[in-house]
MIDREN-163409 format. One record per residue (C-alpha): x, y, z. Coordinates in steps of 0.1 Angstrom, whole numbers, padded with zeros to 4 digits, always signed. Example, Ala and Ser with C-alpha at 12.3 -4.5 7.8 and 13.67 -1.06 7.14 Angstrom:
2
+0123-0045+0078/+0137-0011+0071/
***
This chain:
568
+0257-0082-0099/+0231-0074-0124/+0244-0062-0158/+0234-0027-0171/+0211-0033-0201/+0200-0068-0190/+0163-0077-0186/+0151-0092-0153/+0121-0116-0153/+0114-0107-0189/+0102-0072-0182/+0125-0050-0160/+0154-0035-0180/+0183-0025-0158/+0193+0011-0166/+0218+0021-0140/+0231+0015-0104/+0216+0041-0080/+0227+0028-0046/+0251+0004-0029/+0251-0012+0006/+0270-0039+0023/+0252-0068+0008/+0227-0051-0015/+0227-0030-0047/+0198-0009-0059/+0193-0003-0096/+0170+0019-0117/+0149-0003-0140/+0124+0003-0167/+0093-0017-0176/+0095-0009-0213/+0060-0020-0221/+0044+0002-0195/+0071+0029-0198/+0074+0029-0160/+0105+0032-0138/+0110+0010-0108/+0138+0004-0082/+0153-0031-0081/+0171-0041-0049/+0195-0070-0054/+0206-0089-0023/+0233-0114-0032/+0238-0147-0015/+0276-0145-0018/+0277-0111-0001/+0289-0124+0033/+0281-0146+0062/+0252-0125+0073/+0231-0132+0043/+0203-0151+0062/+0201-0122+0087/+0198-0097+0058/+0173-0119+0040/+0151-0122+0071/+0152-0084+0075/+0142-0080+0039/+0114-0105+0042/+0101-0086+0073/+0102-0054+0052/+0085-0068+0022/+0058-0086+0042/+0050-0054+0061/+0049-0031+0030/+0027-0055+0011/+0000-0049+0036/+0002-0011+0036/-0012+0016+0014/-0002+0052+0021/+0010+0080-0002/+0042+0085+0020/+0052+0048+0018/+0067+0029-0011/+0050-0001-0026/+0065-0035-0032/+0057-0046-0068/+0075-0079-0071/+0098-0103-0053/+0120-0125-0074/+0140-0154-0058/+0170-0163-0081/+0198-0189-0076/+0225-0165-0066/+0204-0136-0052/+0169-0124-0046/+0154-0092-0060/+0128-0068-0047/+0111-0046-0072/+0096-0015-0056/+0085+0021-0063/+0114+0042-0077/+0114+0073-0055/+0129+0102-0072/+0149+0124-0048/+0175+0121-0020/+0176+0112+0016/+0174+0141+0041/+0208+0129+0054/+0223+0141+0021/+0204+0174+0023/+0217+0182+0058/+0253+0175+0048/+0250+0202+0022/+0230+0228+0042/+0242+0218+0077/+0207+0227+0091/+0174+0229+0074/+0148+0257+0072/+0125+0255+0102/+0092+0257+0083/+0103+0230+0059/+0112+0207+0087/+0078+0213+0104/+0061+0204+0071/+0081+0172+0067/+0075+0163+0103/+0037+0167+0099/+0038+0143+0069/+0059+0118+0089/+0034+0121+0118/+0006+0113+0094/+0024+0081+0080/+0035+0070+0115/-0001+0074+0128/-0013+0053+0099/+0012+0026+0109/+0003+0028+0145/-0035+0024+0138/-0031-0008+0117/-0044-0041+0132/-0020-0050+0148/-0001-0017+0151/+0033-0014+0133/+0061+0003+0152/+0087+0017+0128/+0116+0021+0153/+0143+0036+0130/+0133+0072+0122/+0163+0092+0111/+0172+0115+0082/+0188+0087+0062/+0154+0068+0061/+0134+0098+0048/+0135+0105+0011/+0128+0141+0000/+0111+0142-0034/+0113+0171-0059/+0078+0182-0050/+0087+0187-0014/+0069+0157+0000/+0087+0129+0019/+0087+0091+0017/+0095+0068+0047/+0118+0040+0036/+0137+0010+0051/+0113-0012+0072/+0140-0037+0081/+0136-0033+0119/+0099-0024+0120/+0077-0047+0141/+0041-0055+0148/+0031-0046+0184/+0021-0076+0205/-0001-0067+0235/+0009-0098+0255/+0046-0090+0254/+0063-0073+0283/+0093-0061+0262/+0111-0065+0229/+0132-0096+0225/+0160-0076+0207/+0170-0040+0207/+0174-0023+0173/+0177+0012+0162/+0203+0040+0156/+0220+0053+0187/+0212+0089+0193/+0178+0087+0175/+0166+0055+0193/+0144+0058+0224/+0157+0044+0257/+0133+0015+0256/+0149+0003+0224/+0180-0008+0243/+0161-0034+0263/+0150-0038+0299/+0126-0008+0298/+0095-0023+0283/+0081-0030+0249/+0085-0004+0221/+0053+0012+0211/+0039+0043+0193/+0057+0066+0218/+0090+0051+0207/+0084+0065+0172/+0075+0099+0188/+0109+0099+0204/+0128+0090+0172/+0109+0117+0152/+0117+0143+0179/+0154+0134+0176/+0151+0136+0138/+0135+0171+0140/+0162+0182+0164/+0190+0171+0140/+0174+0187+0109/+0168+0221+0127/+0200+0224+0146/+0224+0206+0123/+0238+0187+0154/+0236+0149+0150/+0223+0132+0181/+0241+0100+0170/+0275+0116+0175/+0291+0115+0209/+0282+0124+0236/+0247+0114+0222/+0229+0143+0239/+0203+0168+0228/+0203+0202+0242/+0173+0227+0240/+0174+0239+0204/+0178+0276+0216/+0211+0266+0232/+0224+0265+0196/+0205+0295+0183/+0184+0319+0204/+0163+0328+0174/+0147+0293+0172/+0111+0290+0182/+0105+0285+0219/+0073+0267+0210/+0091+0242+0188/+0117+0238+0215/+0090+0227+0240/+0077+0202+0214/+0111+0185+0208/+0118+0184+0245/+0085+0166+0252/+0091+0142+0223/+0125+0131+0237/+0116+0125+0273/+0132+0093+0287/+0099+0082+0302/+0074+0073+0275/+0046+0085+0298/+0060+0121+0296/+0060+0122+0258/+0032+0128+0234/+0011+0096+0236/+0005+0094+0198/+0017+0109+0166/-0018+0124+0162/-0011+0144+0194/+0023+0154+0181/+0008+0164+0147/-0017+0187+0165/+0012+0203+0185/+0032+0209+0153/+0002+0225+0136/-0001+0249+0166/+0035+0253+0177/+0033+0291+0176/+0007+0289+0204/+0035+0276+0227/+0057+0306+0220/+0066+0327+0250/+0043+0358+0253/+0017+0342+0231/-0009+0339+0259/-0005+0376+0269/-0012+0386+0234/-0042+0363+0233/-0056+0378+0265/-0054+0413+0250/-0072+0401+0220/-0099+0386+0241/-0114+0419+0252/-0116+0430+0216/-0133+0398+0207/-0160+0404+0233/-0168+0437+0217/-0177+0421+0184/-0196+0391+0199/-0230+0408+0195/-0224+0415+0158/-0211+0379+0153/-0244+0365+0166/-0262+0386+0140/-0239+0375+0112/-0241+0338+0123/-0276+0336+0108/-0263+0349+0075/-0234+0324+0077/-0258+0295+0079/-0275+0306+0047/-0241+0311+0031/-0231+0276+0042/-0262+0261+0026/-0254+0280-0005/-0218+0269-0006/-0228+0233+0000/-0251+0235-0030/-0223+0251-0051/-0199+0223-0040/-0225+0196-0050/-0229+0213-0084/-0191+0214-0089/-0188+0178-0080/-0214+0169-0106/-0197+0191-0131/-0164+0172-0126/-0181+0139-0131/-0199+0152-0163/-0166+0165-0176/-0150+0131-0170/-0177+0113-0188/-0173+0136-0218/-0135+0137-0219/-0119+0117-0247/-0084+0117-0233/-0079+0091-0204/-0056+0114-0185/-0082+0142-0186/-0108+0117-0173/-0087+0107-0144/-0079+0143-0135/-0116+0152-0134/-0123+0121-0112/-0094+0131-0089/-0108+0167-0086/-0142+0153-0077/-0128+0129-0051/-0107+0157-0035/-0138+0179-0034/-0159+0153-0017/-0138+0122-0007/-0167+0105+0012/-0190+0105-0019/-0190+0072-0037/-0200+0081-0072/-0165+0093-0084/-0149+0061-0071/-0174+0039-0089/-0171+0059-0122/-0133+0057-0122/-0134+0019-0116/-0159+0014-0144/-0137+0035-0168/-0107+0013-0160/-0128-0019-0165/-0143-0009-0198/-0115-0023-0220/-0109-0054-0199/-0073-0046-0192/-0059-0030-0160/-0026-0016-0171/+0003-0001-0152/-0008+0034-0160/-0042+0028-0144/-0027+0011-0114/-0004+0041-0109/-0035+0064-0110/-0053+0043-0084/-0023+0045-0061/-0021+0082-0066/-0058+0090-0061/-0073+0065-0036/-0048+0060-0008/-0048+0097+0001/-0085+0093+0010/-0085+0060+0028/-0096+0076+0061/-0126+0091+0044/-0134+0058+0026/-0133+0039+0059/-0161+0061+0072/-0183+0048+0044/-0179+0011+0047/-0203+0002+0018/-0182+0022-0006/-0149+0010+0010/-0158-0027+0007/-0173-0024-0028/-0143-0005-0041/-0118-0029-0024/-0137-0058-0041/-0135-0043-0075/-0098-0034-0072/-0091-0069-0059/-0108-0084-0090/-0089-0060-0113/-0055-0068-0099/-0063-0106-0098/-0079-0110-0132/-0073-0080-0154/-0037-0069-0146/-0018-0063-0178/+0013-0081-0164/-0006-0112-0155/-0021-0120-0121/-0009-0093-0096/-0017-0114-0065/+0003-0091-0042/-0019-0060-0049/-0050-0082-0052/-0043-0096-0017/-0040-0061-0003/-0074-0050-0015/-0092-0084-0010/-0080-0083+0026/-0102-0052+0029/-0130-0066+0009/-0134-0096+0032/-0134-0074+0063/-0100-0081+0078/-0087-0045+0078/-0114-0027+0098/-0129-0034+0131/-0163-0019+0121/-0167-0043+0091/-0180-0077+0100/-0186-0108+0078/-0223-0100+0079/-0216-0064+0066/-0196-0079+0037/-0224-0102+0028/-0249-0074+0029/-0227-0051+0008/-0214-0075-0018/-0241-0102-0018/-0234-0137-0006/-0219-0149-0039/-0194-0121-0043/-0186-0123-0006/-0177-0160-0010/-0157-0152-0041/-0138-0125-0024/-0129-0148+0005/-0118-0176-0019/-0097-0153-0040/-0082-0139-0008/-0071-0174+0001/-0058-0181-0034/-0037-0149-0034/-0023-0160+0000/-0013-0194-0015/+0004-0176-0044/+0025-0156-0019/+0038-0189-0004/+0040-0213-0033/+0073-0199-0046/+0090-0207-0013/+0075-0241-0010/+0086-0250-0045/+0122-0246-0035/+0116-0272-0007/+0097-0296-0030/+0067-0295-0006/+0036-0287-0027/+0009-0311-0014/-0010-0292+0012/-0012-0258-0005/-0019-0271-0040/-0048-0292-0027/-0063-0262-0009/-0056-0240-0040/-0076-0264-0061/-0105-0265-0037/-0107-0227-0035/-0104-0223-0073/-0131-0249-0078/-0155-0232-0054/-0151-0199-0073/-0156-0215-0108/-0194-0220-0108/-0216-0226-0138/-0235-0194-0130/-0206-0169-0134/-0223-0151-0162/-0254-0145-0142/-0235-0136-0111/-0212-0110-0128/-0211-0107-0166/-0198-0124-0198/-0163-0108-0196/-0158-0117-0159/-0168-0153-0166/-0145-0157-0195/-0116-0141-0176/-0121-0164-0146/-0126-0195-0167/-0094-0187-0187/-0076-0184-0153/-0088-0218-0142/-0079-0235-0174/-0044-0220-0173/-0039-0232-0138/-0048-0268-0149/-0024-0264-0178/+0005-0251-0155/-0001-0272-0124/-0018-0304-0135/+0010-0326-0120/+0012-0306-0088/-0026-0309-0083/-0024-0347-0089/+0005-0350-0064/-0015-0331-0039/-0044-0356-0042/-0067-0340-0068/-0083-0367-0089/-0078-0367-0127/-0115-0368-0133/-0120-0337-0111/-0098-0317-0135/-0115-0332-0165/-0149-0325-0152/-0139-0289-0145/-0128-0285-0182/-0162-0300-0193/-0181-0276-0171/-0162-0246-0185/-0167-0258-0221/-0204-0263-0216/-0209-0229-0201/-0191-0209-0228/-0212-0220-0257/-0231-0188-0264/-0230-0158-0287/-0203-0133-0278/-0213-0096-0277/-0182-0078-0288/-0147-0082-0301/-0131-0084-0266/-0154-0113-0256/-0144-0130-0289/-0108-0125-0281/-0112-0140-0246/-0131-0169-0261/-0104-0176-0286/-0078-0175-0258/-0099-0199-0238/-0100-0224-0267/-0062-0222-0270/-0057-0226-0233/-0081-0256-0233/-0060-0274-0258/-0029-0269-0237/-0047-0279-0205/-0059-0311-0223/-0024-0319-0233/-0011-0313-0198/-0037-0337-0183/-0028-0364-0209/+0009-0360-0200/+0003-0365-0163/-0015-0398-0169/+0000-0410-0202/-0036-0414-0216/-0050-0402-0249/-0062-0366-0250/-0099-0360-0244/-0120-0340-0267/-0137-0309-0252/-0159-0298-0280/-0140-0267-0292/
***
């Protein structure tokens, strides 16, 4: 087990143990440099005979979460494979599972449950609309964390799966009895979005009634069987969610969300009241027509006011000295008009201005942008451009070194993999052909980085290191300064030189010729002989000179030859 006070991977200080499972332990850790808390899950290899099963489950979970970006889902930050265990570093979610809350209160407030259910509908609909769709399959109170601000987070993706259209049914059944839909027990077709509708309905039932559907006899009665004061409209919704036949349920979580937002309309007697109101409504129709004209003029006026307010937020952000104030103004502007691109561009430029993308800035990105992904997707030019810039920042400017995991997430969008309405031609038109090629190459590089750690354990480097070299080489052109700017060129050249330093022998073993690496160093040296514009460029240049010396030594070690001179 990890020791309290120890430092993992040189940056995560273990503060306390916050959870314990059969083969895993979860710790609270602190990145002291960034003053940021994380959760570290330790899965030990000596924890029992089921280690490989547990490990595969965790791999499924981490691989799924790495591709996702939603405010109600945790993010995987790091995966560390050690000799006696492997560690998963993820968002620390302050709060407690709903299973703990219901033990204390027995049953939860109806309005609170509906609000949580609407948030869960939103995150499940997000999962179901991925390409391919992701089916969660294990919704229950224990897998929903309630945060102090009242929002919820969906955790534990160990049995989630990607939907495969060609499959007739699931190969295995998994889930928690009582909450699981009938089709999860095999022989009744493949699990799909309607499976999660069932599980969410069972979860709502438990939270509202206090009766656990996973206790024998595993039955759910109409909620007013337990308390006649419960909403008849909500009762109808839960009954529809938990029908045995998927065809009789809500067909999507978007449908269920709409029903939850209008559950009072399903109340007994509601339609009679509405009919009585109808006649009163007709009496005022005439006056409504008259006021409609006024409304149009008011709308135009309000739109102008909103536009002025948007510009005011951006102006305040540009004038603010405190970074936190800047980001709050940008956040206000984005929330006012999430489809307008200017605030997104400004916030990225602010973060790029010092050449370092730190944990604080990354946290603000994850706070501000994922909440408006749906709006961004409607404006594909802004979406692709923003994804490209974020991919570059995570790959090249991250304070903790290359954050290939988050870079991969955004570059996946930038190359057009995440949205059906964005083609390769669209990407070329938005980014320009050179940046589009760079995005694609860096996407491949980030993918290699995700797999090289595993391959290293097996001693099989050849294929991936050869492709890694080719993709790196295609990105490192002599025209980087003209294509981007001085800082980007220096950062990218530094990255290439450091890769030669670290992986010279692996590149040679994979079939890369010695003279190819030497020529790359020559090219970089020849294209960095110019006057630097500021102190940060000078700092990057000095770092490049130092890295060049180390790379030169690494090449000489691999061949046993004399070190070459590179002109620095």
